[in-house]
N, C-alpha and C positions, 0 to 999 in steps of 0.2 A: 581135739581135747574133749574129755568126757567128765561128767560129774556124777558121783554116787548119790547125791541128794542135795536138796536145798535145805539149809540149816533149819531144823525145827519142823519140817513138813514131811519128811520121809518121802520126798518126791524125787524120782529118778529122771534126770534130764538127758535127752538124747544128745549125742555128740553133734557139734555144729562148728562151722568155721568161726573162730574167734580172733579178734584183732588184738595182738599183744602190745597194747599201748595203755598208758596210765590215764585214769580219769580222776579229776580232783576228788579226794576223799571227803572234803568238807561239803560236797553236794549230797552225800548219803547220810541217812540217819544212823543212830548208834546201832540199831539191830538190823539194819538193811544190808543185804548181801547181793553182790553182782553175780548174775547167772550167765548173761551173754553181753559182750561188748563188741559191737560191730561197726565197721565203716560200710558205705555202699560197696557193691561188688567192684572188683578190680577192673572190670571192663570199662569203667568210666575213665581209666587212665590210658586206654589204647590210643585215643585220638591225640591227647597231649604228647605222648611219646612219639607218635608218628609225625606230628608237626615239628617237634624238636629235631628229629632225624632229618626230615626234609629241609629244614632251615640250615642245618649244618652242611648238608650235601650241596645246597645251592650256593652257599658262601664259598665252600671249597672249590666248586666248579668254576665260580667266577674268578677266584684267585688264580686258577690254573689256565683258564681259557681267555680271560680278558686281554685284549691286545694292548701292547705298550703304546703310550701316548700321553698327551697332556691331560686328557679327560679320564684316564684310568683310575687315578686316586679318588677323584670325585665320585665316579660311578661306583667304586667299591665302598665308599663311605655311605652313599645313599642306599645301596643294596644291603650293606651290613646293618644300617639303622632300621630298614624295613624288616629285615629278618629278626632283629632284636625285638621290635614291637610285636611282631607276629608270635614269637616265642613267649613273650610276657603275657599276651592277651589270650592266646589259644592253647598254651601249654602250661605255663606256670600258674596262672589264675585258676583254671579248672582243677589242677592238682591240689592247690591250696583249699579250694572248696571241698574236694573229696576228703582231704585230711581233717578239715574242721567239722565234718558231718559225723555225728555219733548217734548210734542206736543202742541204747543201754536198757537191758531187761534185768530188773532186780527182783528180789523177793517181795517187794511192795508196790512197784510201779514200773511204767515204761517211760524212759527219759529220751527225748529227742532234742539234740543240740545241733545248731547250724550257725553259720556266720563266720567270716574271716576277719573283717574289720570291726563289725558289730557282732553281737551274740544274741541268738534267739534260742531259749531253752524252754521246753514244755514237758511237764510231768503229768502222766496219766495214771492215777491210782488204779491198781488192779481191781479194787472193789467197785470202780465206776465203769469198767469195761463191760459193755452190753453186747457187743458182737465184733467179729473180725472176719476178714475175707482175704483170699489170696487170688491174684491174677498173674498169669504168665503168657506172654506171647511166644511164638515159636522160637524166635531168636533168644529169648530169655531162658527157655527150657534148655537150649543148647549150652548156654553159659551157666545154667544152674542157679538162676536168680529170678526175681520177680517183685511184684508190688504187694505190700501188706497194708490193708486198710483196717483201721481200728476205730470202731464206734464207741463213744463213751457218753455218759450222762454229763450235761453241762453246756455252757454257751458255745464252746468250741468242740462240738460233738464228734467231729470226724478228723482223723489224722491219717495221712497217706505217707507211707515209707516206701520210697522207690529204690530199685536195684538192691533189694535185700538178698544177700548171699544165702543159698540153701533155704529159700523162703518157706518151703514146706515144713522143714524141721523147726524153723523158727516159729511158725504158726502153731505147731504142735506144742512146743515149749510154752508159748504164751497161753494156750488153752490149759495146760497143766498148772501153770502158775496161778491163773484165775481160779481154777477149781480148788487149788490148795488154799487160796484165800477164803473161799466160802466154806471150807471144811474146818477152818480155825475155830477155836472156842469163842463164844460170844464175848464181847467187851462193851465198853461204854458207847461205842458207835453202833450198837445193835440196831437202833431205830433207823439210821440212814441206810444200814446194810439191808434191813427188811424192805425199806422203800425201794431200793435198787433192785432187789430180787423180784418185787412185784412188777417193776417196770420191765424187767427181762421176760417175765412170764406173761406179760400183757394183762395183768390184773389191776384194776383201779385201786388206789390207796384207800384203806379203810374197809375194804370188802371182807 
């Protein structure tokens, strides 16, 4: 999917894999627009699917091959219980973690949301992003994903997004969004913006 521009910026965003799932609209401000909405790369689901297939295969094989006798039913119950626990822990839970992890890039910030039972959401304003870097191992290059590290001004200065699909394009989009923020007309937050610009350029405040 591609976008012709981010509203109000004249910014052309390159096409990138987007997850067609809804994100609560009450999280966004009135003038905020979603540019990218991603889950981690689908390779995170390979192991859960493999575990589920293996568990089903083991249970079916046990039903077919288990010898008749007094202990057959008990053995099948134990094996079925172990398979169920394995599926819940090694297949269902990782799938839920994947589904509950969101990387949201908007016209104003980067939102990172994680957590199945509890929820951890962090928003990084684009005006506070001071640097970003991409790392890819060989296996990640084959899958077309990687790690995106975002440095920002503040107490929690570094955020690491793992298994980002098409990470190179996502980093380029982030760069364009940050630059678009700095190209916007000055507003009431001009002083904090100037201070952040000085921090990015390595110049002491008041120089």
